[in-house]
C-alpha positions in Angstrom: 9.2 -1.5 4.1 8.0 1.9 2.6 5.1 0.8 0.5 1.7 1.7 1.8 1.9 5.2 3.3 1.5 7.3 0.2 -0.9 10.1 1.1 -1.2 8.9 4.7 0.2 10.8 7.6 0.1 8.2 10.3 -0.1 10.6 13.2 1.1 14.0 14.1 0.4 16.7 11.5 -3.0 15.5 10.5 -4.2 15.9 14.1 -1.9 18.6 15.4 -4.6 21.2 15.5 -7.6 19.0 16.5 -9.5 20.1 19.6 -10.6 16.6 20.7 -9.8 13.0 20.2 -12.7 12.5 17.8 -11.6 15.6 15.8 -8.1 14.1 15.5 -9.5 10.9 14.0 -11.7 12.9 11.6 -8.6 15.0 10.6 -6.7 11.7 9.9 -9.6 10.4 7.8 -9.6 13.6 5.8 -5.9 13.4 5.1 -6.3 9.8 4.1 -9.0 10.8 1.6 -6.9 13.6 0.2 -4.0 11.3 -0.3 -6.0 8.8 -2.2 -7.2 11.5 -4.6 -3.6 12.6 -5.3 -2.3 12.3 -8.9 0.2 9.7 -7.8 -1.9 7.7 -5.4 -2.7 3.9 -5.5 -5.8 4.7 -7.5 -3.6 5.7 -10.5 -2.0 2.3 -10.9 -2.5 1.0 -14.4 0.0 -1.8 -14.7 2.4 -4.2 -12.9 4.7 -5.8 -15.5 7.2 -8.6 -14.8 10.7 -7.5 -15.9 13.1 -10.2 -17.2 16.7 -10.1 -18.3 17.3 -8.4 -21.6 15.5 -5.7 -23.4 11.8 -4.8 -22.8 10.0 -2.0 -24.7 7.4 0.2 -23.2 4.9 2.6 -24.8 1.2 2.9 -25.9 1.8 1.0 -29.1 0.2 -2.4 -29.0 3.5 -3.8 -30.3 5.2 -2.8 -27.0 6.2 -5.4 -24.5 4.6 -3.3 -21.8 1.5 -1.6 -23.3 0.5 1.7 -21.6 -3.1 3.1 -21.8 -3.9 4.5 -25.2 -3.4 8.3 -25.3 -1.5 8.4 -22.0 2.0 8.4 -23.5 3.9 8.2 -26.8 3.6 5.0 -28.9 7.3 4.3 -28.2 8.4 5.6 -24.8 11.6 3.7 -24.6 13.4 0.4 -23.7 14.3 -1.1 -20.3 17.3 -3.4 -20.0 17.9 -5.8 -17.1 21.3 -7.4 -16.6 22.8 -8.8 -13.4 20.4 -6.8 -11.2 21.2 -3.6 -13.0 18.5 -1.7 -14.9 18.9 1.0 -17.5 16.3 2.9 -19.4 16.9 4.2 -23.0 14.4 6.8 -24.0 13.0 7.2 -27.6 15.5 10.0 -28.2 18.4 7.7 -27.4 19.4 9.0 -24.0 20.2 6.4 -21.4 20.0 6.4 -17.6 20.4 3.8 -14.8 17.3 3.2 -12.8 17.5 2.7 -9.0 14.8 0.4 -7.5 15.5 1.6 -3.9 12.4 0.8 -1.9 12.3 4.3 -0.3 13.1 6.4 -3.4 13.1 4.6 -6.7 13.9 6.5 -9.9 10.7 7.5 -11.7 10.3 7.9 -15.5 7.6 10.3 -16.7 6.0 10.0 -20.1 2.8 12.0 -20.8 0.3 11.4 -18.0 2.1 8.1 -17.1 5.0 7.5 -14.7 6.7 4.2 -14.0 9.4 2.8 -11.9 11.0 -0.5 -11.0 10.3 -2.5 -7.8 11.7 -5.7 -6.5 9.7 -8.3 -4.7 11.7 -11.3 -3.6 14.0 -12.1 -6.5 11.6 -10.8 -9.1 11.7 -7.3 -10.7 8.5 -5.5 -11.8 7.7 -2.3 -13.5 4.9 -0.4 -11.8 3.0 2.1 -14.0 0.8 5.0 -12.8 -1.5 7.2 -14.9 -2.6 10.5 -13.3 -5.6 10.4 -15.8 -6.6 6.9 -14.5 -10.4 6.3 -14.8 -10.2 4.6 -11.4 -9.1 7.9 -9.8 -11.6 9.9 -11.8 -14.5 7.7 -10.7 -13.3 7.3 -7.0 -16.4 7.5 -4.8 -14.5 8.2 -1.5 -13.8 6.2 1.6 -16.2 5.3 4.5 -15.4 4.7 8.1 -16.9 3.2 11.2 -18.0 5.7 13.8 -15.1 6.8 16.0 -14.8 4.3 18.9 -12.5 5.4 21.8 -13.0 1.8 23.2 -10.8 0.5 20.4 -7.9 2.9 21.2 -5.4 1.1 23.5 -2.3 1.9 25.4 -0.9 -1.5 24.6 2.1 -3.3 26.3 5.2 -3.9 24.2 7.4 -6.9 25.0 10.7 -7.0 23.0 11.0 -10.3 21.2 13.0 -9.6 18.0 12.7 -12.2 15.4 12.2 -12.6 11.6 8.7 -13.6 10.6 7.3 -14.8 7.3 5.1 -12.3 5.4 3.3 -13.6 2.3 2.0 -11.3 -0.4 -0.7 -11.4 -3.1 1.9 -12.5 -5.6 2.3 -15.7 -3.5 5.8 -14.6 -2.5 7.2 -14.7 1.0 9.5 -12.1 2.6 11.2 -12.4 5.9 10.5 -9.2 7.9 11.8 -8.1 11.3 9.3 -8.1 14.1 10.6 -6.2 17.1 8.3 -7.8 19.7 4.8 -8.5 20.8 2.1 -5.9 21.4 -0.5 -6.9 23.9 -3.8 -5.3 24.9 -7.0 -6.2 26.7 -10.5 -5.7 25.2 -13.6 -6.5 27.2 -11.7 -8.6 29.6 -9.9 -10.7 27.0 -6.2 -10.4 26.3 -5.0 -10.2 22.7 -1.6 -9.9 21.0 -0.2 -8.8 17.7 3.2 -9.1 15.9 4.1 -5.9 14.1 6.9 -5.4 11.6 8.6 -2.1 10.7 7.6 0.4 8.0 9.2 3.7 7.1 6.9 6.8 6.9 7.4 10.5 6.2 7.6 10.9 10.0 10.2 8.1 10.5 10.1 4.5 11.4 6.7 3.1 12.6 5.3 -0.2 13.8 3.3 -1.7 11.0 0.4 -4.1 11.8 -1.2 -6.4 9.3 -4.3 -7.9 10.9 -7.6 -9.7 10.2 -10.8 -9.8 12.2 -14.4 -11.0 11.7 -15.5 -7.8 10.0 -13.5 -8.9 6.9 -16.4 -11.2 6.1 -18.9 -8.4 6.1 -17.9 -4.8 5.8 -14.1 -4.5 5.7 -11.6 -5.6 3.1 -11.6 -9.4 2.8 -7.8 -9.8 3.0 -7.4 -7.7 6.2 -6.4 -4.2 7.0 -3.3 -2.2 8.0 -2.4 0.0 10.9 0.7 2.1 11.8 1.7 3.3 15.2 4.6 5.2 16.7 7.4 3.2 18.0 7.1 1.9 21.6 7.7 4.5 24.4 8.6 3.1 27.8 7.2 -0.3 27.0 3.9 1.1 25.7 2.4 1.4 22.2 -0.4 3.8 21.2 -2.6 1.2 19.3 -5.6 2.9 17.8 -7.7 0.8 15.5 -9.7 4.0 14.5 -6.6 4.7 12.3 -6.7 1.3 10.5 -7.0 1.5 6.7 -7.4 -0.6 3.6 -4.4 -2.0 1.8 -4.1 -0.7 -1.8 -5.2 -4.0 -3.2 -8.8 -3.0 -2.3 -8.5 -0.3 -5.0 -6.3 -1.9 -7.6 -5.1 -5.3 -8.8 -1.7 -3.9 -9.5 -0.4 -3.5 -5.9 1.7 -6.1 -4.2 0.1 -6.2 -0.8 1.5 -8.1 2.1 -1.0 -10.4 3.9 -1.5 -10.6 7.7 0.5 -13.4 9.4 -1.8 -16.0 11.0 -0.7 -14.8 14.5 -2.4 -11.4 13.7 -6.0 -12.8 13.4 -8.2 -11.2 16.1 -11.4 -13.1 17.2 -13.5 -10.0 17.9 -14.9 -7.6 15.3 -12.8 -4.5 15.0 -15.6 -2.0 14.2 -13.3 1.0 13.8 -11.3 2.5 11.0 -11.8 2.3 7.3 -14.5 0.2 5.7 -14.4 -1.9 2.6 -14.4 0.0 -0.7 -17.0 -1.2 -3.1 -17.0 -5.0 -3.1 -13.4 -5.4 -2.1 -11.9 -8.3 -4.1 -14.7 -8.1 -6.6 -14.0 -4.4 -7.2 -10.3 -5.1 -7.7 -11.1 -7.8 -10.2 -13.5 -5.5 -12.1 -10.8 -2.8 -12.1 -8.3 -5.3 -13.5 -10.7 -6.1 -16.4 -11.3 -2.5 -17.1 -7.6 -1.6 -17.0 -6.6 -4.6 -19.1 -9.1 -3.3 -21.8 -7.5 0.1 -21.6 -4.0 -1.4 -21.9 -4.7 -3.1 -25.2 
């Protein structure tokens, strides 16, 4: 997986020059904020379109199969063609190119302030569109975080137990992802464990945790949060909930967020890391309504 780390240095550079642990967390928070304000961040998503075999037109004209925001691109940007898992794009000028949907580096098509690329979730292809002039990005109010809590920073035990686990997503699809083992830690005398999967970052492979806890009912995103850590070293994992963050679905209805497996539900409130943005699900639904209006 290489899906959720846009604009997010997991560890390392963001805290390299910090003078204290608390400073390192604040540096990470600042980098997170900067990444969300980038012109290609999750806040710029304006469409997620299902792609089916055959030809599909895309442009800002209302007659297009995939309608882009008015004024963001030409009326007729081009045509996508899907056949036997191969996708080509023919631009309005007649030029044609094959489009890779490689998870780590898909081919991106630029048109006006819009960019789009193909993703594959399960056996279904989608076109994901971004607009650097998105009103969601323009109106972004910024992130908020719990106070830094060293108590929620653990040197957790890693026990190898490689297996494939089911990860559901918001599209009601299920992927089988590799979980390398069990990460165990003790908090206030009680033992807990989590099952990470892998995710690739700019700094290399990481452990990727999808988790839920009681704060999801009050002041963190309802569907859960995410956390990346370095790979285990000598049977130990640097598990720091102060670096937990919202999935992109808290900002946009056009992301395809994975959901925490039931094994990763913690019974204690994790009062560390990023808080809910706006009203969470309600905010995403409001964004969807606004975006759908702009797409017509």
